[in-house]
C-alpha positions in Angstrom: 0.5 1.4 3.1 3.7 2.2 1.4 3.4 6.0 1.0 1.6 8.8 2.7 1.6 12.5 1.7 -0.2 15.7 2.8 -0.6 18.5 0.3 -2.5 21.8 0.4 -2.5 24.7 2.8 -4.0 25.4 6.2 -7.5 25.8 4.9 -7.7 22.7 2.7 -5.5 19.6 3.0 -5.5 16.5 0.8 -4.2 13.3 2.3 -2.8 10.9 -0.2 -2.4 7.2 0.6 -0.7 4.6 -1.6 -1.5 1.0 -0.4 0.2 -2.1 -1.7 -1.8 -5.3 -2.1 -0.1 -8.7 -2.3 -0.4 -10.0 -5.9 -2.2 -13.1 -4.8 -5.1 -10.9 -3.5 -4.9 -8.3 -6.3 -8.2 -8.1 -8.2 -10.7 -5.5 -9.2 -13.3 -6.8 -6.8 -10.9 -7.0 -3.8 -9.5 -3.5 -4.6 -13.0 -2.0 -4.5 -13.6 -3.6 -1.1 -10.4 -2.4 0.3 -10.9 1.1 -1.1 -14.4 1.4 0.3 -13.3 0.3 3.8 -10.3 2.7 3.8 -12.3 5.6 2.5 -15.1 5.0 5.1 -12.6 4.8 7.9 -10.8 8.0 6.8 -14.2 9.9 6.6 -14.9 8.9 10.2 -11.4 9.9 11.4 -10.9 13.0 9.4 -14.1 14.3 7.6 -12.6 17.7 7.0 -9.9 16.4 4.7 -10.0 15.3 1.2 -8.5 11.8 0.8 -7.1 10.1 -2.2 -6.3 6.3 -1.9 -4.4 4.4 -4.6 -4.1 0.6 -4.6 -0.9 -0.7 -6.1 0.0 -4.3 -6.9 3.1 -5.7 -5.3 5.7 -5.0 -8.0 8.7 -7.1 -7.2 9.5 -10.6 -6.1 12.5 -11.4 -4.1 14.4 -14.4 -5.4 17.1 -15.8 -3.1 20.1 -17.8 -4.3 20.5 -20.1 -1.2 23.8 -21.4 -2.6 25.3 -18.1 -1.6 24.7 -18.9 2.0 25.9 -22.5 2.0 29.6 -23.2 2.5 30.2 -25.8 -0.2 33.6 -26.6 1.2 32.1 -27.6 4.5 32.6 -31.3 5.3 
């Protein structure tokens, strides 16, 4: 989960979850399985709240330039 928000008033709250899935697992089928499991779990924990779950794909890739960390003058 990379983001969580609560909106609404005392009588009616909406819980909003944003979940990131690694791009190697990102597919429509996998997303549906994850959503179903999360939504069922949330209903068991907090049936009085409305829940919105969004699945996001990992959106960046870190590329490291290892030469920055190597002392090229080292003998």
